[in-house]
All heavy atoms as TSV, in Angstrom:
chain	resi	resn	atom	element	x	y	z
A	1	MET	N	N	99.597	127.874	89.893
A	1	MET	CA	C	98.183	127.923	89.587
A	1	MET	C	C	97.412	128.092	90.892
A	1	MET	O	O	97.819	127.617	91.942
A	1	MET	CB	C	97.760	126.624	88.885
A	1	MET	CG	C	96.277	126.553	88.598
A	1	MET	SD	S	95.795	125.145	87.556
A	1	MET	CE	C	95.775	123.843	88.746
A	2	HIS	N	N	96.300	128.770	90.796
A	2	HIS	CA	C	95.391	128.955	91.914
A	2	HIS	C	C	94.060	128.325	91.547
A	2	HIS	O	O	93.707	128.256	90.366
A	2	HIS	CB	C	95.176	130.443	92.198
A	2	HIS	CG	C	96.453	131.163	92.483
A	2	HIS	ND1	N	97.015	131.190	93.730
A	2	HIS	CD2	C	97.283	131.849	91.671
A	2	HIS	CE1	C	98.147	131.890	93.675
A	2	HIS	NE2	N	98.326	132.288	92.430
A	3	ALA	N	N	93.309	127.878	92.537
A	3	ALA	CA	C	91.986	127.300	92.311
A	3	ALA	C	C	90.996	127.982	93.243
A	3	ALA	O	O	91.305	128.280	94.391
A	3	ALA	CB	C	92.004	125.804	92.569
A	4	LEU	N	N	89.815	128.228	92.720
A	4	LEU	CA	C	88.760	128.878	93.479
A	4	LEU	C	C	87.448	128.175	93.177
A	4	LEU	O	O	87.123	127.944	92.008
A	4	LEU	CB	C	88.661	130.351	93.087
A	4	LEU	CG	C	87.498	131.145	93.656
A	4	LEU	CD1	C	87.673	131.337	95.151
A	4	LEU	CD2	C	87.374	132.479	92.960
A	5	VAL	N	N	86.694	127.829	94.217
A	5	VAL	CA	C	85.377	127.226	94.041
A	5	VAL	C	C	84.341	128.313	94.278
A	5	VAL	O	O	84.318	128.941	95.334
A	5	VAL	CB	C	85.149	126.061	95.025
A	5	VAL	CG1	C	83.757	125.459	94.811
A	5	VAL	CG2	C	86.224	125.000	94.869
A	6	GLU	N	N	83.492	128.535	93.283
A	6	GLU	CA	C	82.410	129.507	93.424
A	6	GLU	C	C	81.304	128.876	94.266
A	6	GLU	O	O	80.604	127.965	93.820
A	6	GLU	CB	C	81.895	129.921	92.054
A	6	GLU	CG	C	82.924	130.684	91.256
A	6	GLU	CD	C	82.429	131.099	89.877
A	6	GLU	OE1	O	81.238	130.858	89.555
A	6	GLU	OE2	O	83.244	131.644	89.131
A	7	GLN	N	N	81.190	129.350	95.496
A	7	GLN	CA	C	80.279	128.759	96.470
A	7	GLN	C	C	78.815	128.736	96.009
A	7	GLN	O	O	78.115	127.764	96.256
A	7	GLN	CB	C	80.388	129.513	97.803
A	7	GLN	CG	C	81.788	129.488	98.394
A	7	GLN	CD	C	82.216	128.097	98.801
A	7	GLN	OE1	O	81.649	127.523	99.705
A	7	GLN	NE2	N	83.197	127.553	98.113
A	8	LYS	N	N	78.374	129.776	95.361
A	8	LYS	CA	C	76.973	129.844	94.928
A	8	LYS	C	C	76.670	128.899	93.778
A	8	LYS	O	O	75.533	128.518	93.565
A	8	LYS	CB	C	76.604	131.272	94.533
A	8	LYS	CG	C	76.563	132.220	95.703
A	8	LYS	CD	C	76.156	133.601	95.277
A	8	LYS	CE	C	76.120	134.519	96.481
A	8	LYS	NZ	N	75.708	135.871	96.112
A	9	THR	N	N	77.702	128.503	93.036
A	9	THR	CA	C	77.519	127.623	91.888
A	9	THR	C	C	77.666	126.150	92.268
A	9	THR	O	O	77.015	125.285	91.692
A	9	THR	CB	C	78.542	127.980	90.783
A	9	THR	OG1	O	78.421	129.365	90.477
A	9	THR	CG2	C	78.299	127.175	89.527
A	10	CYS	N	N	78.486	125.864	93.255
A	10	CYS	CA	C	78.773	124.486	93.676
A	10	CYS	C	C	77.478	123.763	94.075
A	10	CYS	O	O	76.667	124.298	94.836
A	10	CYS	CB	C	79.744	124.500	94.852
A	10	CYS	SG	S	80.143	122.865	95.511
A	11	ILE	N	N	77.289	122.544	93.550
A	11	ILE	CA	C	76.110	121.736	93.889
A	11	ILE	C	C	76.447	120.627	94.892
A	11	ILE	O	O	75.626	119.754	95.145
A	11	ILE	CB	C	75.446	121.142	92.630
A	11	ILE	CG1	C	76.421	120.242	91.871
A	11	ILE	CG2	C	74.878	122.258	91.756
A	11	ILE	CD1	C	75.792	119.437	90.744
A	12	ARG	N	N	77.657	120.656	95.429
A	12	ARG	CA	C	78.087	119.716	96.464
A	12	ARG	C	C	78.035	118.260	96.002
A	12	ARG	O	O	77.630	117.371	96.742
A	12	ARG	CB	C	77.256	119.924	97.740
A	12	ARG	CG	C	77.458	121.305	98.328
A	12	ARG	CD	C	76.569	121.597	99.486
A	12	ARG	NE	N	75.183	121.893	99.190
A	12	ARG	CZ	C	74.743	123.004	98.600
A	12	ARG	NH1	N	75.591	123.920	98.213
A	12	ARG	NH2	N	73.465	123.198	98.391
A	13	CYS	N	N	78.478	118.019	94.771
A	13	CYS	CA	C	78.478	116.652	94.236
A	13	CYS	C	C	79.610	115.805	94.803
A	13	CYS	O	O	79.544	114.584	94.775
A	13	CYS	CB	C	78.527	116.668	92.707
A	13	CYS	SG	S	80.119	117.167	92.001
A	14	GLY	N	N	80.679	116.433	95.286
A	14	GLY	CA	C	81.784	115.713	95.898
A	14	GLY	C	C	82.852	115.228	94.933
A	14	GLY	O	O	83.796	114.556	95.340
A	15	LEU	N	N	82.740	115.578	93.667
A	15	LEU	CA	C	83.688	115.095	92.677
A	15	LEU	C	C	85.080	115.699	92.853
A	15	LEU	O	O	86.076	114.983	92.781
A	15	LEU	CB	C	83.159	115.380	91.270
A	15	LEU	CG	C	83.954	114.788	90.117
A	15	LEU	CD1	C	84.025	113.268	90.237
A	15	LEU	CD2	C	83.314	115.183	88.791
A	16	CYS	N	N	85.182	116.986	93.100
A	16	CYS	CA	C	86.506	117.619	93.181
A	16	CYS	C	C	87.356	117.081	94.328
A	16	CYS	O	O	88.525	116.748	94.108
A	16	CYS	CB	C	86.421	119.141	93.169
A	16	CYS	SG	S	85.485	119.898	94.497
A	17	PRO	N	N	86.828	116.916	95.555
A	17	PRO	CA	C	87.683	116.331	96.579
A	17	PRO	C	C	87.982	114.854	96.327
A	17	PRO	O	O	89.001	114.334	96.779
A	17	PRO	CB	C	86.913	116.531	97.880
A	17	PRO	CG	C	85.528	116.836	97.492
A	17	PRO	CD	C	85.571	117.398	96.110
A	18	GLN	N	N	87.124	114.200	95.589
A	18	GLN	CA	C	87.385	112.806	95.235
A	18	GLN	C	C	88.546	112.723	94.243
A	18	GLN	O	O	89.405	111.865	94.354
A	18	GLN	CB	C	86.131	112.183	94.632
A	18	GLN	CG	C	86.251	110.719	94.316
A	18	GLN	CD	C	84.956	110.152	93.771
A	18	GLN	OE1	O	84.021	110.869	93.433
A	18	GLN	NE2	N	84.892	108.846	93.681
A	19	LEU	N	N	88.588	113.649	93.285
A	19	LEU	CA	C	89.642	113.653	92.266
A	19	LEU	C	C	90.952	114.259	92.764
A	19	LEU	O	O	92.023	113.856	92.325
A	19	LEU	CB	C	89.171	114.412	91.023
A	19	LEU	CG	C	88.045	113.767	90.217
A	19	LEU	CD1	C	87.563	114.703	89.123
A	19	LEU	CD2	C	88.517	112.445	89.627
A	20	CYS	N	N	90.859	115.230	93.662
A	20	CYS	CA	C	92.069	115.911	94.122
A	20	CYS	C	C	91.913	116.350	95.588
A	20	CYS	O	O	91.730	117.535	95.883
A	20	CYS	CB	C	92.348	117.117	93.218
A	20	CYS	SG	S	93.945	117.879	93.526
A	21	PRO	N	N	91.990	115.387	96.515
A	21	PRO	CA	C	91.791	115.716	97.934
A	21	PRO	C	C	92.895	116.581	98.537
A	21	PRO	O	O	92.703	117.175	99.596
A	21	PRO	CB	C	91.748	114.339	98.610
A	21	PRO	CG	C	92.497	113.445	97.686
A	21	PRO	CD	C	92.228	113.975	96.293
A	22	GLN	N	N	94.034	116.694	97.852
A	22	GLN	CA	C	95.107	117.548	98.350
A	22	GLN	C	C	94.780	119.030	98.168
A	22	GLN	O	O	95.369	119.884	98.812
A	22	GLN	CB	C	96.424	117.244	97.631
A	22	GLN	CG	C	96.887	115.823	97.744
A	22	GLN	CD	C	96.331	114.924	96.625
A	22	GLN	OE1	O	95.354	115.240	95.956
A	22	GLN	NE2	N	96.963	113.789	96.434
A	23	VAL	N	N	93.836	119.330	97.277
A	23	VAL	CA	C	93.506	120.727	96.972
A	23	VAL	C	C	92.073	121.088	97.372
A	23	VAL	O	O	91.818	122.202	97.805
A	23	VAL	CB	C	93.724	121.021	95.470
A	23	VAL	CG1	C	93.274	122.429	95.100
A	23	VAL	CG2	C	95.185	120.810	95.100
A	24	PHE	N	N	91.143	120.143	97.264
A	24	PHE	CA	C	89.732	120.439	97.523
A	24	PHE	C	C	89.213	119.647	98.708
A	24	PHE	O	O	89.572	118.499	98.919
A	24	PHE	CB	C	88.883	120.122	96.281
A	24	PHE	CG	C	89.305	120.894	95.068
A	24	PHE	CD1	C	90.072	120.302	94.084
A	24	PHE	CD2	C	88.962	122.231	94.924
A	24	PHE	CE1	C	90.477	121.014	92.964
A	24	PHE	CE2	C	89.368	122.950	93.813
A	24	PHE	CZ	C	90.130	122.344	92.834
A	25	SER	N	N	88.333	120.282	99.461
A	25	SER	CA	C	87.721	119.651	100.618
A	25	SER	C	C	86.247	120.021	100.643
A	25	SER	O	O	85.841	121.062	100.102
A	25	SER	CB	C	88.399	120.145	101.896
A	25	SER	OG	O	87.806	119.549	103.030
A	26	MET	N	N	85.466	119.159	101.295
A	26	MET	CA	C	84.041	119.452	101.406
A	26	MET	C	C	83.510	118.820	102.690
A	26	MET	O	O	83.670	117.628	102.914
A	26	MET	CB	C	83.295	118.897	100.187
A	26	MET	CG	C	81.885	119.380	100.098
A	26	MET	SD	S	81.107	118.949	98.533
A	26	MET	CE	C	81.006	117.191	98.688
A	27	GLU	N	N	82.924	119.619	103.530
A	27	GLU	CA	C	82.279	119.143	104.755
A	27	GLU	C	C	80.831	118.787	104.422
A	27	GLU	O	O	80.252	119.329	103.479
A	27	GLU	CB	C	82.316	120.234	105.832
A	27	GLU	CG	C	83.709	120.658	106.238
A	27	GLU	CD	C	84.473	119.571	106.969
A	27	GLU	OE1	O	83.840	118.789	107.721
A	27	GLU	OE2	O	85.700	119.488	106.788
A	28	ASP	N	N	80.238	117.895	105.203
A	28	ASP	CA	C	78.849	117.501	104.971
A	28	ASP	C	C	77.932	118.718	104.929
A	28	ASP	O	O	77.957	119.556	105.824
A	28	ASP	CB	C	78.370	116.565	106.080
A	28	ASP	CG	C	78.987	115.176	105.974
A	28	ASP	OD1	O	79.453	114.816	104.876
A	28	ASP	OD2	O	78.986	114.461	106.986
A	29	GLY	N	N	77.150	118.810	103.857
A	29	GLY	CA	C	76.182	119.887	103.713
A	29	GLY	C	C	76.765	121.217	103.267
A	29	GLY	O	O	76.033	122.191	103.142
A	30	GLU	N	N	78.062	121.283	103.046
A	30	GLU	CA	C	78.717	122.530	102.653
A	30	GLU	C	C	79.224	122.440	101.219
A	30	GLU	O	O	79.423	121.352	100.684
A	30	GLU	CB	C	79.901	122.823	103.579
A	30	GLU	CG	C	79.532	123.006	105.034
A	30	GLU	CD	C	78.727	124.277	105.278
A	30	GLU	OE1	O	79.000	125.289	104.624
A	30	GLU	OE2	O	77.838	124.227	106.138
A	31	SER	N	N	79.459	123.582	100.617
A	31	SER	CA	C	80.072	123.627	99.294
A	31	SER	C	C	81.547	123.276	99.405
A	31	SER	O	O	82.153	123.417	100.473
A	31	SER	CB	C	79.934	125.029	98.686
A	31	SER	OG	O	78.581	125.341	98.482
A	32	ALA	N	N	82.114	122.819	98.315
A	32	ALA	CA	C	83.543	122.504	98.281
A	32	ALA	C	C	84.362	123.783	98.434
A	32	ALA	O	O	83.891	124.877	98.107
A	32	ALA	CB	C	83.895	121.814	96.968
A	33	ILE	N	N	85.572	123.620	98.914
A	33	ILE	CA	C	86.509	124.747	99.026
A	33	ILE	C	C	87.886	124.288	98.572
A	33	ILE	O	O	88.218	123.102	98.634
A	33	ILE	CB	C	86.600	125.298	100.464
A	33	ILE	CG1	C	87.062	124.206	101.447
A	33	ILE	CG2	C	85.286	125.920	100.898
A	33	ILE	CD1	C	87.442	124.730	102.816
A	34	ALA	N	N	88.670	125.235	98.118
A	34	ALA	CA	C	90.081	124.975	97.822
A	34	ALA	C	C	90.836	125.183	99.126
A	34	ALA	O	O	90.700	126.220	99.774
A	34	ALA	CB	C	90.588	125.909	96.740
A	35	ILE	N	N	91.634	124.195	99.513
A	35	ILE	CA	C	92.309	124.255	100.817
A	35	ILE	C	C	93.795	124.595	100.716
A	35	ILE	O	O	94.455	124.716	101.738
A	35	ILE	CB	C	92.121	122.943	101.603
A	35	ILE	CG1	C	92.614	121.737	100.798
A	35	ILE	CG2	C	90.672	122.769	102.023
A	35	ILE	CD1	C	92.599	120.418	101.555
A	36	THR	N	N	94.304	124.754	99.507
A	36	THR	CA	C	95.692	125.166	99.330
A	36	THR	C	C	95.761	126.306	98.328
A	36	THR	O	O	94.969	126.374	97.398
A	36	THR	CB	C	96.586	124.015	98.816
A	36	THR	OG1	O	96.089	123.571	97.563
A	36	THR	CG2	C	96.625	122.862	99.779
A	37	ASP	N	N	96.682	127.199	98.538
A	37	ASP	CA	C	96.882	128.305	97.610
A	37	ASP	C	C	98.329	128.765	97.712
A	37	ASP	O	O	98.755	129.177	98.795
A	37	ASP	CB	C	95.947	129.465	97.934
A	37	ASP	CG	C	96.018	130.557	96.885
A	37	ASP	OD1	O	96.001	130.217	95.688
A	37	ASP	OD2	O	96.093	131.743	97.257
A	38	PRO	N	N	99.069	128.631	96.666
A	38	PRO	CA	C	98.692	128.114	95.356
A	38	PRO	C	C	98.613	126.589	95.364
A	38	PRO	O	O	98.970	125.939	96.348
A	38	PRO	CB	C	99.811	128.586	94.440
A	38	PRO	CG	C	101.001	128.696	95.328
A	38	PRO	CD	C	100.453	129.102	96.685
A	39	VAL	N	N	98.132	126.032	94.257
A	39	VAL	CA	C	98.053	124.583	94.094
A	39	VAL	C	C	99.482	124.037	94.047
A	39	VAL	O	O	100.305	124.547	93.284
A	39	VAL	CB	C	97.289	124.227	92.796
A	39	VAL	CG1	C	97.339	122.739	92.522
A	39	VAL	CG2	C	95.850	124.735	92.866
A	40	PRO	N	N	99.784	123.027	94.859
A	40	PRO	CA	C	101.140	122.447	94.827
A	40	PRO	C	C	101.484	121.893	93.443
A	40	PRO	O	O	100.609	121.367	92.742
A	40	PRO	CB	C	101.068	121.325	95.864
A	40	PRO	CG	C	99.927	121.678	96.748
A	40	PRO	CD	C	98.951	122.410	95.883
A	41	GLU	N	N	102.720	122.011	93.083
A	41	GLU	CA	C	103.200	121.574	91.767
A	41	GLU	C	C	102.777	120.149	91.442
A	41	GLU	O	O	102.345	119.864	90.328
A	41	GLU	CB	C	104.730	121.684	91.740
A	41	GLU	CG	C	105.350	121.403	90.397
A	41	GLU	CD	C	105.281	122.581	89.446
A	41	GLU	OE1	O	105.137	123.732	89.901
A	41	GLU	OE2	O	105.362	122.340	88.231
A	42	GLU	N	N	102.876	119.252	92.408
A	42	GLU	CA	C	102.548	117.848	92.167
A	42	GLU	C	C	101.049	117.589	92.011
A	42	GLU	O	O	100.641	116.486	91.651
A	42	GLU	CB	C	103.118	116.953	93.275
A	42	GLU	CG	C	102.528	117.192	94.646
A	42	GLU	CD	C	103.201	118.300	95.444
A	42	GLU	OE1	O	104.019	119.065	94.890
A	42	GLU	OE2	O	102.898	118.413	96.640
A	43	CYS	N	N	100.224	118.610	92.254
A	43	CYS	CA	C	98.772	118.462	92.165
A	43	CYS	C	C	98.164	119.212	90.983
A	43	CYS	O	O	96.942	119.226	90.824
A	43	CYS	CB	C	98.116	118.963	93.448
A	43	CYS	SG	S	98.635	118.073	94.921
A	44	LEU	N	N	98.980	119.844	90.172
A	44	LEU	CA	C	98.458	120.680	89.080
A	44	LEU	C	C	97.532	119.917	88.141
A	44	LEU	O	O	96.440	120.394	87.817
A	44	LEU	CB	C	99.600	121.315	88.291
A	44	LEU	CG	C	100.435	122.354	89.027
A	44	LEU	CD1	C	101.598	122.813	88.155
A	44	LEU	CD2	C	99.577	123.529	89.460
A	45	VAL	N	N	97.956	118.742	87.709
A	45	VAL	CA	C	97.141	117.972	86.756
A	45	VAL	C	C	95.836	117.528	87.408
A	45	VAL	O	O	94.757	117.673	86.820
A	45	VAL	CB	C	97.927	116.769	86.201
A	45	VAL	CG1	C	97.036	115.866	85.367
A	45	VAL	CG2	C	99.107	117.250	85.366
A	46	ALA	N	N	95.900	117.017	88.619
A	46	ALA	CA	C	94.697	116.545	89.306
A	46	ALA	C	C	93.735	117.695	89.597
A	46	ALA	O	O	92.514	117.547	89.449
A	46	ALA	CB	C	95.067	115.829	90.601
A	47	ALA	N	N	94.247	118.844	89.986
A	47	ALA	CA	C	93.387	120.001	90.256
A	47	ALA	C	C	92.709	120.486	88.979
A	47	ALA	O	O	91.528	120.820	88.992
A	47	ALA	CB	C	94.195	121.130	90.891
A	48	GLN	N	N	93.440	120.505	87.883
A	48	GLN	CA	C	92.841	120.926	86.616
A	48	GLN	C	C	91.812	119.900	86.145
A	48	GLN	O	O	90.758	120.263	85.620
A	48	GLN	CB	C	93.907	121.139	85.546
A	48	GLN	CG	C	93.365	121.789	84.283
A	48	GLN	CD	C	92.800	123.177	84.545
A	48	GLN	OE1	O	93.485	124.058	85.044
A	48	GLN	NE2	N	91.534	123.375	84.217
A	49	THR	N	N	92.090	118.625	86.364
A	49	THR	CA	C	91.126	117.581	86.024
A	49	THR	C	C	89.838	117.767	86.825
A	49	THR	O	O	88.737	117.648	86.289
A	49	THR	CB	C	91.723	116.181	86.281
A	49	THR	OG1	O	92.858	116.007	85.439
A	49	THR	CG2	C	90.716	115.078	86.005
A	50	ALA	N	N	89.971	118.066	88.111
A	50	ALA	CA	C	88.799	118.317	88.954
A	50	ALA	C	C	88.013	119.517	88.440
A	50	ALA	O	O	86.783	119.464	88.351
A	50	ALA	CB	C	89.231	118.536	90.401
A	51	ALA	N	N	88.709	120.578	88.081
A	51	ALA	CA	C	88.032	121.767	87.555
A	51	ALA	C	C	87.309	121.450	86.250
A	51	ALA	O	O	86.156	121.835	86.060
A	51	ALA	CB	C	89.037	122.892	87.339
A	52	ASN	N	N	87.972	120.722	85.374
A	52	ASN	CA	C	87.364	120.370	84.088
A	52	ASN	C	C	86.199	119.407	84.245
A	52	ASN	O	O	85.310	119.378	83.396
A	52	ASN	CB	C	88.414	119.752	83.157
A	52	ASN	CG	C	89.483	120.716	82.743
A	52	ASN	OD1	O	89.362	121.925	82.888
A	52	ASN	ND2	N	90.583	120.189	82.246
A	53	SER	N	N	86.199	118.626	85.318
A	53	SER	CA	C	85.162	117.622	85.537
A	53	SER	C	C	83.950	118.156	86.294
A	53	SER	O	O	82.922	117.475	86.366
A	53	SER	CB	C	85.743	116.438	86.320
A	53	SER	OG	O	86.797	115.845	85.586
A	54	CYS	N	N	84.048	119.333	86.862
A	54	CYS	CA	C	82.942	119.903	87.627
A	54	CYS	C	C	81.694	120.010	86.750
A	54	CYS	O	O	81.726	120.673	85.713
A	54	CYS	CB	C	83.316	121.274	88.179
A	54	CYS	SG	S	81.982	122.033	89.137
A	55	PRO	N	N	80.583	119.383	87.146
A	55	PRO	CA	C	79.392	119.376	86.288
A	55	PRO	C	C	78.717	120.737	86.129
A	55	PRO	O	O	77.938	120.923	85.195
A	55	PRO	CB	C	78.456	118.374	86.983
A	55	PRO	CG	C	78.900	118.335	88.395
A	55	PRO	CD	C	80.379	118.603	88.360
A	56	VAL	N	N	79.027	121.682	87.007
A	56	VAL	CA	C	78.409	123.005	86.906
A	56	VAL	C	C	79.448	124.115	86.699
A	56	VAL	O	O	79.128	125.295	86.831
A	56	VAL	CB	C	77.507	123.315	88.132
A	56	VAL	CG1	C	76.299	122.413	88.154
A	56	VAL	CG2	C	78.302	123.224	89.427
A	57	ASP	N	N	80.686	123.721	86.400
A	57	ASP	CA	C	81.754	124.672	86.122
A	57	ASP	C	C	81.952	125.674	87.263
A	57	ASP	O	O	82.111	126.876	87.034
A	57	ASP	CB	C	81.475	125.393	84.791
A	57	ASP	CG	C	82.692	126.047	84.195
A	57	ASP	OD1	O	83.805	125.542	84.423
A	57	ASP	OD2	O	82.539	127.076	83.515
A	58	ALA	N	N	81.957	125.145	88.497
A	58	ALA	CA	C	82.081	126.006	89.682
A	58	ALA	C	C	83.530	126.275	90.084
A	58	ALA	O	O	83.775	127.105	90.944
A	58	ALA	CB	C	81.341	125.387	90.860
A	59	ILE	N	N	84.486	125.583	89.461
A	59	ILE	CA	C	85.888	125.735	89.845
A	59	ILE	C	C	86.625	126.566	88.806
A	59	ILE	O	O	86.603	126.251	87.622
A	59	ILE	CB	C	86.574	124.367	90.003
A	59	ILE	CG1	C	85.847	123.529	91.041
A	59	ILE	CG2	C	88.052	124.560	90.383
A	59	ILE	CD1	C	86.330	122.086	91.112
A	60	ARG	N	N	87.268	127.618	89.276
A	60	ARG	CA	C	88.080	128.473	88.396
A	60	ARG	C	C	89.546	128.223	88.725
A	60	ARG	O	O	89.927	128.175	89.901
A	60	ARG	CB	C	87.780	129.948	88.645
A	60	ARG	CG	C	86.341	130.328	88.433
A	60	ARG	CD	C	86.021	130.426	86.940
A	60	ARG	NE	N	84.601	130.652	86.758
A	60	ARG	CZ	C	83.778	129.814	86.146
A	60	ARG	NH1	N	84.223	128.695	85.639
A	60	ARG	NH2	N	82.512	130.101	86.011
A	61	THR	N	N	90.344	128.046	87.707
A	61	THR	CA	C	91.792	127.958	87.886
A	61	THR	C	C	92.427	129.121	87.143
A	61	THR	O	O	91.961	129.527	86.084
A	61	THR	CB	C	92.342	126.616	87.381
A	61	THR	OG1	O	91.995	126.445	86.012
A	61	THR	CG2	C	91.822	125.447	88.196
A	62	TYR	N	N	93.460	129.669	87.730
A	62	TYR	CA	C	94.147	130.811	87.125
A	62	TYR	C	C	95.585	130.842	87.560
A	62	TYR	O	O	95.969	130.169	88.486
A	62	TYR	CB	C	93.432	132.123	87.464
A	62	TYR	CG	C	93.266	132.381	88.943
A	62	TYR	CD1	C	94.155	133.219	89.598
A	62	TYR	CD2	C	92.237	131.799	89.672
A	62	TYR	CE1	C	94.018	133.478	90.942
A	62	TYR	CE2	C	92.089	132.042	91.018
A	62	TYR	CZ	C	92.979	132.878	91.651
A	62	TYR	OH	O	92.848	133.131	92.989
């Protein structure tokens, strides 16, 4: 699985790196980014949970 954060949609709430810090990162004042590609096998559930929990649907998984 791959994860992509749409920078223009991200509201910088910090939820995705909180739920899955192995895949998502966010610097102060910046939009979240996916830091691994592809998503490691052991992080699939957490990454999908982060994507599903995004309040503005800014994370795409494929």
